[in-house]
C-alpha positions as CSV (number, residue, x, y, z in Angstrom):
1,M,28.5,29.9,-11.8
2,S,27.3,26.6,-12.1
3,F,29.2,23.9,-14.0
4,S,28.1,21.9,-17.0
5,D,27.3,18.3,-17.1
6,F,30.3,18.5,-19.4
7,L,33.2,20.0,-17.2
8,E,32.0,18.6,-14.2
9,D,32.3,15.1,-16.2
10,E,35.6,16.2,-17.7
11,L,36.7,17.6,-14.1
12,L,35.8,14.1,-11.9
13,D,37.6,11.7,-15.2
14,H,40.7,14.2,-13.6
15,V,41.2,14.1,-10.8
16,F,39.8,10.4,-10.4
17,G,42.1,9.6,-13.5
18,A,40.1,8.2,-16.7
19,A,41.4,11.0,-18.7
20,A,43.6,14.4,-18.3
21,Y,41.6,17.1,-18.9
22,S,43.7,20.7,-20.5
23,A,42.0,23.9,-19.2
24,P,42.0,25.7,-23.0
25,A,44.1,28.7,-23.9
26,T,41.0,30.9,-24.2
27,L,37.9,31.3,-22.9
28,Y,34.8,32.9,-24.3
29,I,32.5,34.8,-22.0
30,G,28.8,34.7,-23.5
31,L,25.8,36.5,-23.0
32,S,22.2,34.3,-22.8
33,S,18.0,35.7,-22.0
34,A,17.6,32.1,-20.6
35,D,19.1,30.1,-18.0
36,P,21.4,28.2,-20.4
37,L,21.1,24.9,-17.9
38,D,23.6,23.0,-17.1
39,D,23.2,20.7,-20.7
40,G,23.8,24.3,-22.6
41,S,20.6,23.7,-23.4
42,G,18.3,26.5,-22.7
43,L,20.8,29.2,-24.3
44,N,19.5,31.4,-26.5
45,E,22.3,34.5,-27.2
46,P,21.7,37.5,-28.5
47,S,22.7,37.7,-32.3
48,G,23.6,39.4,-35.1
49,G,24.0,43.9,-34.1
50,S,27.7,43.2,-33.4
51,Y,27.2,40.4,-30.5
52,A,29.9,38.5,-30.3
53,R,31.2,36.3,-27.4
54,V,34.6,37.9,-26.0
55,A,37.7,36.1,-26.1
56,V,39.3,36.2,-22.7
57,T,43.2,34.4,-22.4
58,N,43.1,31.6,-19.8
59,N,45.6,33.2,-17.8
60,A,46.2,33.7,-14.3
61,T,46.3,38.0,-15.2
62,N,42.6,37.7,-16.3
63,F,41.4,34.9,-13.8
64,P,44.2,35.5,-10.7
65,A,45.0,32.7,-8.5
66,A,41.3,31.0,-6.2
67,S,41.8,31.3,-2.7
68,G,38.8,30.5,-0.2
69,G,37.0,28.3,-3.3
70,A,36.2,31.2,-5.3
71,K,37.9,33.1,-8.0
72,A,36.6,35.9,-10.3
73,N,38.2,38.3,-13.5
74,G,41.0,40.2,-13.2
75,T,40.6,42.4,-16.3
76,A,37.2,43.2,-17.7
77,V,35.4,42.2,-20.2
78,T,34.0,44.1,-22.8
79,F,31.6,43.4,-25.7
80,P,30.8,45.2,-28.8
81,T,29.0,48.1,-28.9
82,A,25.7,46.5,-30.3
83,T,24.7,48.0,-33.5
84,A,21.2,46.8,-32.9
85,T,19.1,46.1,-30.6
86,W,19.5,42.4,-28.6
87,V,17.4,39.7,-28.9
88,G,14.8,42.4,-29.6
89,G,15.3,44.1,-26.0
90,A,14.4,41.4,-23.7
91,D,16.9,41.7,-20.2
92,L,19.3,39.5,-20.9
93,T,19.7,37.5,-17.3
94,H,22.4,35.4,-17.6
95,F,26.2,34.7,-18.7
96,G,27.7,31.6,-19.6
97,V,31.9,30.3,-20.3
98,F,33.0,28.6,-23.2
99,D,35.4,26.9,-24.8
100,A,34.7,28.0,-28.4
101,D,33.7,31.5,-30.2
102,A,30.3,30.2,-31.4
103,A,28.7,26.9,-30.7
104,G,31.4,24.3,-28.7
105,N,30.8,23.5,-25.0
106,L,29.1,25.2,-22.2
107,L,32.1,25.1,-19.1
108,G,29.0,27.0,-16.6
109,S,26.8,29.6,-16.0
110,A,25.1,32.5,-14.3
111,E,22.3,34.7,-13.7
112,L,23.1,38.0,-13.5
113,S,22.7,40.1,-10.7
114,L,21.1,42.7,-13.0
115,A,19.4,41.2,-16.4
116,K,18.8,44.1,-18.2
117,P,18.4,44.6,-22.1
118,V,21.5,45.7,-24.3
119,L,19.7,48.2,-26.7
120,D,21.3,50.2,-30.0
121,G,24.4,51.8,-28.9
122,D,25.0,50.3,-25.7
123,T,27.9,48.1,-24.8
124,A,27.9,45.2,-21.9
125,E,30.5,44.4,-19.9
126,F,32.0,42.8,-16.4
127,A,33.8,45.0,-14.5
128,I,36.8,43.8,-12.6
129,G,35.8,41.0,-10.1
130,D,32.1,41.0,-11.8
131,L,32.5,37.4,-12.8
132,A,32.1,35.2,-9.9
133,I,33.2,31.3,-9.9
134,T,32.8,29.7,-6.4
135,L,33.3,26.0,-5.7
136,V,31.1,25.1,-2.3
């Protein structure tokens, strides 16, 4: 996962004493049919069809301790079942992590290992360990 410009600035200011950064109590996982880009300007989230970002409490159960510069989700992240085809059947290609359920700040994003559409009746899900976050 690539950190967004917003989060990079927040973390740099935090580590180097300019301002403290407090991690959000809840993270929101979203999907996009385009690369969100580091500034979030490329984000193309589905709308309608029961799409909603998934709220995940930001704790050690849902995101166990990092090891070797890597972290991953400790519980499955399951989106609502689609009641209509999302983004006109276009492949969903990326995920994003946000600090709000709508709008808010993009914290980071990554390309999905398998791009695919979400059709009416489908349920998109990230299994345990599928949301990989690394610092390199």
